[in-house]
C-alpha positions as CSV (number, residue, x, y, z in Angstrom):
1,X,98.5,135.0,76.3
2,X,98.1,133.1,79.3
3,X,99.7,129.6,80.1
4,X,96.4,127.9,79.6
5,X,96.0,129.4,76.3
6,X,99.5,128.5,75.1
7,X,99.4,124.9,76.2
8,X,95.9,124.6,74.1
9,X,97.5,126.3,71.2
10,X,100.5,123.7,71.5
11,X,98.0,121.1,71.7
12,X,96.2,121.9,68.5
13,X,99.6,122.1,66.8
14,X,100.6,118.7,67.8
15,X,97.2,117.2,66.8
16,X,97.5,118.7,63.4
17,X,101.0,117.0,62.9
18,X,99.7,113.6,64.0
19,X,96.1,113.5,62.8
20,X,96.8,111.7,59.5
21,X,99.6,109.6,60.6
22,X,99.0,105.7,61.4
23,X,98.9,104.5,65.1
24,X,102.6,103.4,64.6
25,X,103.5,106.7,63.2
26,X,101.8,108.4,66.1
27,X,104.0,106.3,68.5
28,X,107.0,106.8,66.6
29,X,106.6,110.7,66.6
30,X,105.9,110.6,70.3
31,X,108.8,108.6,71.1
32,X,111.1,110.8,68.6
33,X,110.2,114.1,70.0
34,X,108.9,113.3,73.7
35,X,110.9,110.1,74.8
36,X,112.6,112.1,77.8
37,X,109.1,113.1,78.8
38,X,107.7,109.8,78.6
39,X,110.7,108.1,80.4
40,X,110.1,110.6,83.1
41,X,106.4,109.8,83.5
42,X,106.9,106.3,83.5
43,X,109.8,106.3,85.9
44,X,107.3,108.6,88.2
45,X,104.6,105.9,88.1
46,X,106.8,103.1,88.6
47,X,108.5,104.7,91.7
48,X,105.1,105.7,93.1
49,X,103.8,102.2,92.7
50,X,107.0,100.9,94.7
51,X,106.9,103.7,97.4
52,X,103.2,103.9,98.0
53,X,102.3,100.7,99.7
54,X,105.7,100.8,101.8
55,X,104.9,104.4,102.9
56,X,101.2,103.3,103.7
57,X,102.6,100.5,106.1
58,X,106.0,101.7,107.2
59,X,104.9,104.1,109.9
60,X,102.1,101.9,111.4
61,X,102.2,99.6,114.2
62,X,102.4,95.8,114.5
63,X,99.8,93.5,115.5
64,X,102.8,91.2,115.6
65,X,106.2,90.8,114.5
66,X,107.2,87.1,114.4
67,X,110.7,85.7,113.2
68,X,111.1,82.1,111.9
69,X,114.5,81.4,111.8
70,X,116.5,78.6,110.1
71,X,113.8,77.5,107.9
72,X,113.1,77.4,104.2
73,X,109.5,76.8,104.5
74,X,107.1,79.4,102.8
75,X,105.6,80.8,106.0
76,X,106.9,84.5,105.3
77,X,105.0,87.7,104.8
78,X,102.0,86.9,102.3
79,X,102.3,83.4,102.4
80,X,99.1,81.0,102.8
81,X,100.2,80.6,106.5
82,X,100.5,84.5,106.9
83,X,97.0,84.8,105.3
84,X,95.7,82.2,107.4
85,X,97.0,83.6,110.8
86,X,95.7,87.0,110.1
87,X,92.1,85.5,109.5
88,X,92.7,83.5,112.7
89,X,93.4,86.1,114.8
90,X,91.1,88.6,113.1
91,X,93.5,91.3,112.6
92,X,92.4,94.4,110.5
93,X,95.5,95.0,108.5
94,X,94.5,98.4,107.1
95,X,95.1,99.5,110.8
96,X,98.2,97.5,111.8
97,X,101.2,95.5,110.2
98,X,101.4,91.5,110.7
99,X,105.1,90.7,110.0
100,X,106.4,87.3,109.5
101,X,110.0,87.4,108.8
102,X,111.4,83.9,107.6
103,X,114.7,85.3,105.9
104,X,116.8,84.8,109.0
105,X,119.5,82.1,109.0
106,X,122.1,82.0,112.0
107,X,123.3,79.9,114.9
108,X,123.4,82.5,117.9
109,X,125.5,79.9,119.9
110,X,128.4,80.7,117.2
111,X,128.1,84.4,118.1
112,X,128.9,85.2,114.3
113,X,129.0,88.9,114.4
114,X,129.9,88.7,110.8
115,X,126.6,87.0,109.8
116,X,124.1,89.8,108.5
117,X,121.1,87.6,109.7
118,X,122.6,87.6,113.2
119,X,122.9,90.9,113.3
120,X,119.4,92.0,112.0
121,X,117.9,89.2,114.5
122,X,119.9,90.9,117.5
123,X,119.1,94.7,116.3
124,X,115.3,93.8,116.0
125,X,115.2,92.0,119.3
126,X,117.3,95.0,121.0
127,X,115.1,97.5,119.6
128,X,111.9,95.9,120.8
129,X,110.6,95.5,117.5
130,X,110.3,91.7,117.4
131,X,107.7,90.1,119.4
132,X,108.4,86.2,119.1
133,X,111.1,84.2,118.0
134,X,110.7,80.6,116.6
135,X,114.0,78.6,116.1
136,X,115.7,75.1,117.2
137,X,115.5,74.7,120.7
138,X,119.1,74.7,121.7
139,X,119.7,77.8,119.9
140,X,116.9,79.5,121.4
141,X,118.4,78.5,124.9
142,X,121.4,80.6,123.9
143,X,119.5,83.7,123.3
144,X,117.7,82.9,126.6
145,X,120.7,82.6,128.5
146,X,122.2,86.0,127.1
147,X,119.1,87.6,128.7
148,X,117.2,88.6,125.5
149,X,114.0,86.4,126.1
150,X,111.3,87.1,128.2
151,X,111.2,84.9,131.6
152,X,107.9,83.1,131.3
153,X,107.4,83.4,134.9
154,X,107.3,87.2,134.5
155,X,103.8,88.9,135.2
156,X,103.5,89.5,131.5
157,X,103.7,85.9,130.5
158,X,102.1,84.1,133.7
159,X,99.0,82.8,131.4
160,X,101.4,81.3,128.9
161,X,103.7,79.8,131.8
162,X,100.6,78.3,133.3
163,X,98.8,77.1,130.2
164,X,102.1,75.1,128.9
165,X,103.8,73.8,131.9
166,X,104.5,70.5,130.1
167,X,106.2,72.2,127.2
168,X,108.4,74.9,129.0
169,X,111.9,75.0,128.0
170,X,114.4,76.0,130.5
171,X,118.0,77.5,130.5
172,X,120.8,78.6,132.8
173,X,121.4,82.2,132.1
174,X,124.9,83.8,132.2
175,X,125.9,85.7,134.8
176,X,124.2,89.3,135.2
177,X,122.0,88.8,132.2
178,X,119.0,90.3,133.6
179,X,117.2,87.2,135.1
180,X,118.7,86.9,138.8
181,X,118.0,83.4,139.0
182,X,119.8,80.3,138.2
183,X,117.1,78.5,136.1
184,X,114.7,80.5,133.6
185,X,111.7,79.3,131.4
186,X,112.5,81.2,128.3
187,X,110.7,79.1,125.8
188,X,107.6,76.7,124.7
189,X,108.4,73.4,122.8
190,X,106.4,73.4,119.6
191,X,106.5,69.5,119.2
192,X,103.3,68.5,117.5
193,X,102.5,71.9,116.1
194,X,101.8,72.8,112.5
195,X,105.5,74.0,112.4
196,X,107.1,70.7,113.3
197,X,107.6,67.1,112.4
198,X,107.3,65.6,109.0
199,X,107.8,67.9,105.8
200,X,107.1,71.1,107.9
201,X,109.1,74.2,108.7
202,X,111.1,72.4,111.6
203,X,111.3,68.7,111.0
204,X,113.8,68.4,113.8
205,X,111.9,70.5,116.2
206,X,111.5,74.2,117.2
207,X,110.7,76.2,120.1
208,X,109.1,79.6,120.8
209,X,110.5,82.5,122.7
210,X,109.2,85.9,123.4
211,X,111.5,88.9,123.1
212,X,112.2,90.4,126.5
213,X,111.4,93.9,125.1
214,X,108.6,93.2,123.1
215,X,105.6,95.5,123.7
216,X,103.1,92.9,122.9
217,X,103.8,89.5,125.0
218,X,100.2,88.8,125.0
219,X,100.0,88.1,121.3
220,X,102.5,85.2,121.8
221,X,99.6,83.4,123.7
222,X,97.3,83.9,120.7
223,X,99.8,82.5,118.4
224,X,100.7,79.4,120.5
225,X,97.1,78.6,120.5
226,X,96.9,78.7,116.7
227,X,100.2,76.5,116.1
228,X,99.1,73.6,118.6
229,X,95.7,73.4,117.7
230,X,95.5,74.4,114.3
231,X,95.7,72.0,110.9
232,X,97.4,73.7,107.9
233,X,99.6,72.2,105.3
234,X,102.6,74.1,105.0
235,X,104.8,74.5,101.7
236,X,108.5,73.6,101.9
237,X,110.8,76.1,100.1
238,X,110.9,73.6,97.3
239,X,107.3,73.6,96.7
240,X,106.8,77.2,96.8
241,X,109.1,77.4,93.9
242,X,107.5,74.7,91.8
């Protein structure tokens, strides 16, 4: 008897056992005799549901990877802010990822190497994964002085440098930190943007810097145009949880 015939015979025998049982009886029978199989199948389905979307996006390139440090506003991935920007930029998210990380809390000036958030931030910058970083101006200056932010006078950022002359943030770099100059434009002041003031993400002010190792510095220009010329009500962390 081949395997298919055996399966058919087994199914026929099982059907005879349960055909006269109530629905509850059938469920109890299945659980008593096949609970390990049921648990295994359910575990497999749940695992697939968890892993599949991650596999579909894990190996894709990014349209943009932005980090919003030291904010509790609801502006991370899948937030209204994230969706609104994806639509504004006309990104095809089936092709590449748009990553907004709003789960970093650190003060680079303290050099708190024991802070897991700080280590994650530095790793994402030094690997070239991160494109733009938004945080308080003084803290951004420290990263600029360390050589991790793109000199906005660089050829790759010249359009931003020219367009935002009145918003440039400068720092004095530490010795031997890539710039070879005494004063460097490393950020753009975001005052008056949808991220600053009032009950927004950065009520005390923020600035944007471009990772020196970013492969997509041109995307910073698009993002700046959006946050400086766009209206959107952002939810605070408390609002998002209510």
